PyMOL Python script that loads the backbone (N, CA, C, O; Angstrom):
from pymol import cmd

cmd.read_pdbstr("""\
ATOM      1  N   MET A   1       0.988  -1.288   0.067  1.00  0.00           N
ATOM      2  CA  MET A   1       0.074   0.327   0.143  1.00  0.00           C
ATOM      3  C   MET A   1       0.798   1.369  -0.388  1.00  0.00           C
ATOM      4  O   MET A   1       1.976   1.315  -0.034  1.00  0.00           O
ATOM      5  N   ASP A   2       0.476   2.500  -1.262  1.00  0.00           N
ATOM      6  CA  ASP A   2       1.674   3.114  -1.089  1.00  0.00           C
ATOM      7  C   ASP A   2       1.245   4.381   0.019  1.00  0.00           C
ATOM      8  O   ASP A   2       0.227   4.347   0.711  1.00  0.00           O
ATOM      9  N   ALA A   3       1.786   4.980   0.022  1.00  0.00           N
ATOM     10  CA  ALA A   3       1.167   6.481   1.189  1.00  0.00           C
ATOM     11  C   ALA A   3       0.289   7.395   0.641  1.00  0.00           C
ATOM     12  O   ALA A   3       0.570   8.451   1.207  1.00  0.00           O
ATOM     13  N   GLN A   4      -0.505   7.573  -0.042  1.00  0.00           N
ATOM     14  CA  GLN A   4      -1.160   8.495  -0.457  1.00  0.00           C
ATOM     15  C   GLN A   4      -2.511   7.350  -0.450  1.00  0.00           C
ATOM     16  O   GLN A   4      -3.593   7.728  -0.899  1.00  0.00           O
ATOM     17  N   ASN A   5      -2.323   5.726   0.173  1.00  0.00           N
ATOM     18  CA  ASN A   5      -3.267   5.026  -0.043  1.00  0.00           C
ATOM     19  C   ASN A   5      -3.711   5.321   1.307  1.00  0.00           C
ATOM     20  O   ASN A   5      -4.796   5.729   1.721  1.00  0.00           O
ATOM     21  N   LYS A   6      -2.293   4.929   2.085  1.00  0.00           N
ATOM     22  CA  LYS A   6      -2.243   4.927   3.056  1.00  0.00           C
ATOM     23  C   LYS A   6      -3.482   5.954   4.455  1.00  0.00           C
ATOM     24  O   LYS A   6      -4.184   5.637   5.416  1.00  0.00           O
ATOM     25  N   LEU A   7      -3.157   7.045   3.832  1.00  0.00           N
ATOM     26  CA  LEU A   7      -3.392   8.415   4.101  1.00  0.00           C
ATOM     27  C   LEU A   7      -4.486   8.662   4.192  1.00  0.00           C
ATOM     28  O   LEU A   7      -4.884   9.388   5.103  1.00  0.00           O
ATOM     29  N   ARG A   8      -5.638   7.926   2.911  1.00  0.00           N
ATOM     30  CA  ARG A   8      -6.628   8.025   2.634  1.00  0.00           C
ATOM     31  C   ARG A   8      -7.550   7.217   3.541  1.00  0.00           C
ATOM     32  O   ARG A   8      -8.593   7.763   3.900  1.00  0.00           O
ATOM     33  N   VAL A   9      -7.288   5.990   3.946  1.00  0.00           N
ATOM     34  CA  VAL A   9      -7.496   5.125   4.902  1.00  0.00           C
ATOM     35  C   VAL A   9      -7.881   5.839   6.334  1.00  0.00           C
ATOM     36  O   VAL A   9      -8.928   6.048   6.946  1.00  0.00           O
ATOM     37  N   ARG A  10      -6.674   6.068   6.515  1.00  0.00           N
ATOM     38  CA  ARG A  10      -6.423   6.845   7.798  1.00  0.00           C
ATOM     39  C   ARG A  10      -7.860   7.992   8.186  1.00  0.00           C
ATOM     40  O   ARG A  10      -8.708   7.955   9.077  1.00  0.00           O
ATOM     41  N   VAL A  11      -7.593   9.020   6.964  1.00  0.00           N
ATOM     42  CA  VAL A  11      -8.781  10.355   6.913  1.00  0.00           C
ATOM     43  C   VAL A  11     -10.201   9.622   6.366  1.00  0.00           C
ATOM     44  O   VAL A  11     -11.231  10.232   6.654  1.00  0.00           O
ATOM     45  N   ARG A  12     -10.304   8.743   5.830  1.00  0.00           N
ATOM     46  CA  ARG A  12     -11.626   7.852   6.168  1.00  0.00           C
ATOM     47  C   ARG A  12     -12.432   7.296   7.613  1.00  0.00           C
ATOM     48  O   ARG A  12     -13.554   7.401   8.107  1.00  0.00           O
ATOM     49  N   LEU A  13     -11.277   6.721   7.911  1.00  0.00           N
ATOM     50  CA  LEU A  13     -11.530   5.921   9.281  1.00  0.00           C
ATOM     51  C   LEU A  13     -11.445   7.060  10.211  1.00  0.00           C
ATOM     52  O   LEU A  13     -12.528   7.125  10.793  1.00  0.00           O
ATOM     53  N   ALA A  14     -10.726   7.895  10.574  1.00  0.00           N
ATOM     54  CA  ALA A  14     -11.047   9.273  11.281  1.00  0.00           C
ATOM     55  C   ALA A  14     -12.610  10.083  11.117  1.00  0.00           C
ATOM     56  O   ALA A  14     -13.407  10.556  11.928  1.00  0.00           O
ATOM     57  N   ASP A  15     -12.581  10.000  10.106  1.00  0.00           N
ATOM     58  CA  ASP A  15     -14.071  11.000   9.457  1.00  0.00           C
ATOM     59  C   ASP A  15     -14.795  10.355  10.235  1.00  0.00           C
ATOM     60  O   ASP A  15     -15.096  10.886  11.304  1.00  0.00           O
ATOM     61  N   ARG A  16     -15.324   8.907   9.893  1.00  0.00           N
ATOM     62  CA  ARG A  16     -16.279   8.117  10.497  1.00  0.00           C
ATOM     63  C   ARG A  16     -15.771   8.086  11.557  1.00  0.00           C
ATOM     64  O   ARG A  16     -16.156   9.245  11.706  1.00  0.00           O
ATOM     65  N   LEU A  17     -15.192   7.851  12.595  1.00  0.00           N
ATOM     66  CA  LEU A  17     -15.005   8.116  14.024  1.00  0.00           C
ATOM     67  C   LEU A  17     -15.685   9.251  14.475  1.00  0.00           C
ATOM     68  O   LEU A  17     -16.643   9.334  15.242  1.00  0.00           O
ATOM     69  N   ARG A  18     -15.119  10.021  13.950  1.00  0.00           N
ATOM     70  CA  ARG A  18     -16.003  11.579  14.186  1.00  0.00           C
ATOM     71  C   ARG A  18     -16.954  12.061  14.453  1.00  0.00           C
ATOM     72  O   ARG A  18     -17.258  12.857  15.341  1.00  0.00           O
ATOM     73  N   ASP A  19     -17.866  11.267  13.133  1.00  0.00           N
ATOM     74  CA  ASP A  19     -19.677  11.298  13.036  1.00  0.00           C
ATOM     75  C   ASP A  19     -20.054  10.715  13.881  1.00  0.00           C
ATOM     76  O   ASP A  19     -20.951  11.089  14.637  1.00  0.00           O
ATOM     77  N   ILE A  20     -19.255   9.322  13.966  1.00  0.00           N
ATOM     78  CA  ILE A  20     -19.972   8.199  15.535  1.00  0.00           C
ATOM     79  C   ILE A  20     -20.155   8.817  16.506  1.00  0.00           C
ATOM     80  O   ILE A  20     -21.242   8.740  17.078  1.00  0.00           O
ATOM     81  N   ALA A  21     -18.644  10.004  17.206  1.00  0.00           N
ATOM     82  CA  ALA A  21     -18.641  10.494  18.165  1.00  0.00           C
ATOM     83  C   ALA A  21     -19.769  11.208  18.394  1.00  0.00           C
ATOM     84  O   ALA A  21     -20.540  11.117  19.349  1.00  0.00           O
ATOM     85  N   LYS A  22     -19.822  12.087  17.236  1.00  0.00           N
ATOM     86  CA  LYS A  22     -21.227  13.012  17.307  1.00  0.00           C
ATOM     87  C   LYS A  22     -22.186  12.815  17.778  1.00  0.00           C
ATOM     88  O   LYS A  22     -22.723  13.459  18.679  1.00  0.00           O
ATOM     89  N   ARG A  23     -22.676  11.586  17.066  1.00  0.00           N
ATOM     90  CA  ARG A  23     -23.484  11.352  16.933  1.00  0.00           C
ATOM     91  C   ARG A  23     -24.302  10.113  18.605  1.00  0.00           C
ATOM     92  O   ARG A  23     -25.494  10.084  18.911  1.00  0.00           O
ATOM     93  N   LYS A  24     -23.539   9.576  19.075  1.00  0.00           N
ATOM     94  CA  LYS A  24     -23.500   8.933  20.056  1.00  0.00           C
ATOM     95  C   LYS A  24     -22.724   9.269  21.617  1.00  0.00           C
ATOM     96  O   LYS A  24     -22.477   8.758  22.709  1.00  0.00           O
ATOM     97  N   ARG A  25     -22.583  10.339  20.931  1.00  0.00           N
ATOM     98  CA  ARG A  25     -21.415  11.224  22.724  1.00  0.00           C
ATOM     99  C   ARG A  25     -21.286  10.362  23.262  1.00  0.00           C
ATOM    100  O   ARG A  25     -21.865  10.019  24.293  1.00  0.00           O
ATOM    101  N   LYS A  26     -19.994   9.491  22.297  1.00  0.00           N
ATOM    102  CA  LYS A  26     -19.101   8.063  22.974  1.00  0.00           C
ATOM    103  C   LYS A  26     -17.754   8.590  24.011  1.00  0.00           C
ATOM    104  O   LYS A  26     -16.996   9.443  23.552  1.00  0.00           O
ATOM    105  N   GLN A  27     -17.649   8.351  24.618  1.00  0.00           N
ATOM    106  CA  GLN A  27     -16.609   8.501  26.036  1.00  0.00           C
ATOM    107  C   GLN A  27     -15.473   7.827  25.196  1.00  0.00           C
ATOM    108  O   GLN A  27     -15.595   6.712  24.687  1.00  0.00           O
ATOM    109  N   PRO A  28     -13.901   8.934  25.062  1.00  0.00           N
ATOM    110  CA  PRO A  28     -13.067   8.386  24.668  1.00  0.00           C
ATOM    111  C   PRO A  28     -12.386   6.755  24.681  1.00  0.00           C
ATOM    112  O   PRO A  28     -11.692   6.597  23.678  1.00  0.00           O
ATOM    113  N   VAL A  29     -12.423   5.632  25.499  1.00  0.00           N
ATOM    114  CA  VAL A  29     -12.373   4.746  25.766  1.00  0.00           C
ATOM    115  C   VAL A  29     -13.501   4.053  24.414  1.00  0.00           C
ATOM    116  O   VAL A  29     -13.124   3.246  23.564  1.00  0.00           O
ATOM    117  N   ASP A  30     -14.253   4.359  24.475  1.00  0.00           N
ATOM    118  CA  ASP A  30     -15.338   3.724  23.682  1.00  0.00           C
ATOM    119  C   ASP A  30     -14.894   4.347  21.924  1.00  0.00           C
ATOM    120  O   ASP A  30     -15.122   3.643  20.940  1.00  0.00           O
ATOM    121  N   VAL A  31     -14.420   5.376  21.845  1.00  0.00           N
ATOM    122  CA  VAL A  31     -14.332   6.012  21.127  1.00  0.00           C
ATOM    123  C   VAL A  31     -13.039   4.768  20.255  1.00  0.00           C
ATOM    124  O   VAL A  31     -13.272   4.364  19.116  1.00  0.00           O
ATOM    125  N   ILE A  32     -12.004   4.415  20.883  1.00  0.00           N
ATOM    126  CA  ILE A  32     -10.949   3.714  20.340  1.00  0.00           C
ATOM    127  C   ILE A  32     -10.914   2.179  20.549  1.00  0.00           C
ATOM    128  O   ILE A  32     -10.001   1.464  20.135  1.00  0.00           O
ATOM    129  N   HIS A  33     -11.978   1.753  21.218  1.00  0.00           N
ATOM    130  CA  HIS A  33     -12.543   0.072  20.890  1.00  0.00           C
ATOM    131  C   HIS A  33     -13.294   0.704  19.646  1.00  0.00           C
ATOM    132  O   HIS A  33     -12.675   0.189  18.714  1.00  0.00           O
ATOM    133  N   LEU A  34     -13.871   1.189  19.309  1.00  0.00           N
ATOM    134  CA  LEU A  34     -14.547   1.642  17.837  1.00  0.00           C
ATOM    135  C   LEU A  34     -13.561   1.898  16.674  1.00  0.00           C
ATOM    136  O   LEU A  34     -13.822   1.721  15.484  1.00  0.00           O
ATOM    137  N   ALA A  35     -12.545   2.279  17.117  1.00  0.00           N
ATOM    138  CA  ALA A  35     -11.325   2.591  15.958  1.00  0.00           C
ATOM    139  C   ALA A  35     -11.038   0.870  16.108  1.00  0.00           C
ATOM    140  O   ALA A  35     -11.491   0.120  15.243  1.00  0.00           O
ATOM    141  N   LEU A  36     -10.482   0.486  16.934  1.00  0.00           N
ATOM    142  CA  LEU A  36      -9.957  -0.668  16.356  1.00  0.00           C
ATOM    143  C   LEU A  36     -11.259  -1.864  15.482  1.00  0.00           C
ATOM    144  O   LEU A  36     -10.940  -2.736  14.673  1.00  0.00           O
ATOM    145  N   GLU A  37     -11.985  -1.709  15.715  1.00  0.00           N
ATOM    146  CA  GLU A  37     -13.506  -2.465  15.208  1.00  0.00           C
ATOM    147  C   GLU A  37     -13.157  -2.161  13.875  1.00  0.00           C
ATOM    148  O   GLU A  37     -12.769  -2.918  12.985  1.00  0.00           O
ATOM    149  N   LEU A  38     -13.383  -0.752  13.867  1.00  0.00           N
ATOM    150  CA  LEU A  38     -13.775  -0.155  11.879  1.00  0.00           C
ATOM    151  C   LEU A  38     -12.368  -0.712  11.145  1.00  0.00           C
ATOM    152  O   LEU A  38     -12.394  -1.175  10.004  1.00  0.00           O
ATOM    153  N   TYR A  39     -11.210  -0.614  11.895  1.00  0.00           N
ATOM    154  CA  TYR A  39     -10.042  -0.831  11.903  1.00  0.00           C
ATOM    155  C   TYR A  39     -10.004  -2.577  11.189  1.00  0.00           C
ATOM    156  O   TYR A  39      -9.784  -2.643   9.980  1.00  0.00           O
ATOM    157  N   ALA A  40     -10.186  -3.699  11.844  1.00  0.00           N
ATOM    158  CA  ALA A  40     -10.464  -4.908  12.417  1.00  0.00           C
ATOM    159  C   ALA A  40     -11.479  -5.252  10.944  1.00  0.00           C
ATOM    160  O   ALA A  40     -11.198  -6.156  10.157  1.00  0.00           O
ATOM    161  N   ASP A  41     -12.358  -4.575  10.831  1.00  0.00           N
ATOM    162  CA  ASP A  41     -13.018  -4.878   9.301  1.00  0.00           C
ATOM    163  C   ASP A  41     -12.281  -4.112   8.082  1.00  0.00           C
ATOM    164  O   ASP A  41     -12.223  -4.411   6.889  1.00  0.00           O
ATOM    165  N   SER A  42     -12.026  -3.598   8.417  1.00  0.00           N
ATOM    166  CA  SER A  42     -11.566  -3.159   6.866  1.00  0.00           C
ATOM    167  C   SER A  42     -10.231  -3.345   6.237  1.00  0.00           C
ATOM    168  O   SER A  42      -9.834  -3.017   5.119  1.00  0.00           O
ATOM    169  N   GLU A  43      -9.513  -4.073   7.416  1.00  0.00           N
ATOM    170  CA  GLU A  43      -8.598  -5.081   7.370  1.00  0.00           C
ATOM    171  C   GLU A  43      -8.895  -6.627   7.170  1.00  0.00           C
ATOM    172  O   GLU A  43      -7.977  -7.448   7.169  1.00  0.00           O
ATOM    173  N   ASP A  44     -10.035  -6.931   7.024  1.00  0.00           N
ATOM    174  CA  ASP A  44     -10.980  -8.084   7.046  1.00  0.00           C
ATOM    175  C   ASP A  44     -11.330  -7.603   4.999  1.00  0.00           C
ATOM    176  O   ASP A  44     -10.823  -7.972   3.940  1.00  0.00           O
ATOM    177  N   GLU A  45     -12.083  -6.949   5.261  1.00  0.00           N
ATOM    178  CA  GLU A  45     -12.268  -6.312   3.349  1.00  0.00           C
ATOM    179  C   GLU A  45     -11.558  -6.952   3.026  1.00  0.00           C
ATOM    180  O   GLU A  45     -11.871  -8.086   2.663  1.00  0.00           O
ATOM    181  N   LYS A  46     -10.021  -6.426   3.010  1.00  0.00           N
ATOM    182  CA  LYS A  46      -8.968  -5.925   2.198  1.00  0.00           C
ATOM    183  C   LYS A  46      -8.308  -7.827   1.720  1.00  0.00           C
ATOM    184  O   LYS A  46      -7.941  -8.294   0.642  1.00  0.00           O
ATOM    185  N   TYR A  47      -8.426  -8.455   3.144  1.00  0.00           N
ATOM    186  CA  TYR A  47      -7.977  -9.928   3.278  1.00  0.00           C
ATOM    187  C   TYR A  47      -9.081 -10.443   2.199  1.00  0.00           C
ATOM    188  O   TYR A  47      -8.708 -10.440   1.026  1.00  0.00           O
ATOM    189  N   PHE A  48     -10.015 -10.755   2.398  1.00  0.00           N
ATOM    190  CA  PHE A  48     -11.398 -11.442   1.892  1.00  0.00           C
ATOM    191  C   PHE A  48     -11.349 -10.787   0.634  1.00  0.00           C
ATOM    192  O   PHE A  48     -11.269 -11.423  -0.417  1.00  0.00           O
ATOM    193  N   SER A  49     -11.375 -10.033   0.665  1.00  0.00           N
ATOM    194  CA  SER A  49     -10.994  -9.435  -1.022  1.00  0.00           C
ATOM    195  C   SER A  49     -10.541 -10.118  -2.451  1.00  0.00           C
ATOM    196  O   SER A  49     -10.885 -10.400  -3.599  1.00  0.00           O
ATOM    197  N   LYS A  50      -9.230 -10.170  -1.215  1.00  0.00           N
ATOM    198  CA  LYS A  50      -7.668 -10.602  -2.503  1.00  0.00           C
ATOM    199  C   LYS A  50      -7.475 -12.414  -2.186  1.00  0.00           C
ATOM    200  O   LYS A  50      -6.700 -13.017  -2.927  1.00  0.00           O
ATOM    201  N   VAL A  51      -8.206 -13.192  -1.080  1.00  0.00           N
ATOM    202  CA  VAL A  51      -8.551 -14.155  -1.232  1.00  0.00           C
ATOM    203  C   VAL A  51      -9.760 -15.273  -2.019  1.00  0.00           C
ATOM    204  O   VAL A  51     -10.989 -15.236  -1.954  1.00  0.00           O
ATOM    205  N   LYS A  52      -9.003 -16.073  -2.632  1.00  0.00           N
ATOM    206  CA  LYS A  52     -10.393 -16.495  -3.766  1.00  0.00           C
ATOM    207  C   LYS A  52     -10.946 -17.711  -3.073  1.00  0.00           C
ATOM    208  O   LYS A  52     -10.001 -18.487  -3.209  1.00  0.00           O
ATOM    209  N   PRO A  53     -11.853 -18.357  -2.431  1.00  0.00           N
ATOM    210  CA  PRO A  53     -12.132 -19.990  -2.159  1.00  0.00           C
ATOM    211  C   PRO A  53     -11.457 -20.380  -3.413  1.00  0.00           C
ATOM    212  O   PRO A  53     -11.101 -19.762  -4.416  1.00  0.00           O
ATOM    213  N   ASN A  54     -11.382 -21.923  -2.927  1.00  0.00           N
ATOM    214  CA  ASN A  54     -10.837 -23.335  -3.703  1.00  0.00           C
ATOM    215  C   ASN A  54     -12.268 -24.019  -3.773  1.00  0.00           C
ATOM    216  O   ASN A  54     -12.604 -25.022  -3.142  1.00  0.00           O
ATOM    217  N   VAL A  55     -13.122 -23.218  -4.744  1.00  0.00           N
ATOM    218  CA  VAL A  55     -14.413 -24.200  -4.839  1.00  0.00           C
ATOM    219  C   VAL A  55     -14.161 -25.258  -5.550  1.00  0.00           C
ATOM    220  O   VAL A  55     -15.034 -26.108  -5.723  1.00  0.00           O
TER     221      VAL A  55
END
""", "prot")
cmd.dss("prot")
cmd.show_as("cartoon", "prot")
cmd.util.cbc("prot")
cmd.orient("prot")
């Protein structure tokens, strides 16, 4: 992943977190947990989009 792509992903995650934190008035710890979940979900999507099942 090149630097521009990494920056794009970080900005997108930060925007999503900011919106969710505003809507739900989350505590800082909740926002950190949410960030980790969003990151894990995005990594899963990238991994599973590359892996093709052996059917």
